[in-house]
C-alpha positions in Angstrom: 32.9 11.4 30.7 31.0 8.4 31.0 31.5 6.3 34.0 33.6 9.7 35.7 32.5 10.0 39.6 34.1 12.8 41.9 33.4 14.3 45.1 33.4 18.0 45.6 33.6 19.3 49.9 32.4 22.5 50.1 33.1 23.9 53.9 29.9 26.8 54.2 30.0 27.6 57.7 31.3 24.3 59.5 28.5 22.2 57.7 30.5 20.5 54.9 28.2 19.3 50.8 29.0 17.1 49.9 28.1 17.0 46.0 28.6 14.3 43.5 28.8 13.8 39.6 25.4 11.8 39.8 23.4 15.0 41.8 23.4 16.4 38.2 20.9 13.8 37.2 17.9 14.9 37.0 16.0 14.2 40.2 13.0 11.5 39.1 10.3 12.1 41.4 6.7 11.6 40.9 5.4 14.7 43.4 1.6 14.1 44.9 1.4 17.7 44.6 0.3 20.7 41.5 4.2 21.9 42.5 6.9 19.7 40.4 8.0 18.4 43.7 7.6 18.5 48.0 9.4 18.4 50.7 7.1 15.9 52.7 8.1 12.5 52.2 4.6 11.3 52.2 3.8 13.2 48.8 7.2 12.2 46.6 8.6 9.1 45.6 11.6 9.4 44.5 14.4 7.0 42.6 16.8 7.5 43.9 18.5 3.8 42.7 17.6 2.5 39.8 17.6 3.0 35.6 15.1 4.7 34.9 15.9 3.0 31.0 15.5 0.2 32.6 12.4 -1.7 31.9 11.9 -3.4 35.2 13.9 -0.8 37.3 10.8 1.5 35.6 8.2 -1.1 36.4 9.1 -0.7 40.2 9.2 2.5 40.2 5.7 3.0 39.0 4.5 0.1 41.1 6.0 2.2 44.3 4.6 4.9 42.9 0.8 3.8 42.7 1.6 2.2 45.8 1.8 5.6 47.6 -1.3 7.0 45.5 -3.9 4.5 46.9 -2.4 4.5 50.2 -2.9 8.5 50.1 -5.8 8.0 48.4 -7.4 6.2 51.1 -5.5 8.6 54.3 -5.9 11.8 52.8 -8.9 11.6 50.0 -9.6 15.2 50.3 -6.7 16.8 49.8 -5.7 13.9 46.5 -9.0 14.8 45.2 -8.0 18.7 45.5 -5.2 18.4 43.6 -6.6 16.1 40.7 -9.5 19.0 40.8 -6.8 21.3 40.3 -4.8 19.8 37.7 -8.1 18.4 35.9 -8.0 22.5 35.0 -5.1 22.8 33.5 -6.1 21.6 30.4 -7.7 25.2 29.6 -5.0 27.0 30.5 -3.5 29.1 27.5 
């Protein structure tokens, strides 16, 4: 199926849902949270159009993550430090 794409249109309660084969690719997202993912766009950076396996694209993604981290440490420092503090306790989890 490599290189083959298709769209499935499903109508549910007058809402059209479009599913693309590519939507089944795992989400490449960095969430600034103890959760795996968050809905708040300020607390997530998603790689949606590039190739994770391409070094240049991956570095652009990492740069985006670093820039958002820097912004959040300036605007939401207490929140960020709380999440980092929580994550630091995971090393002791069994």
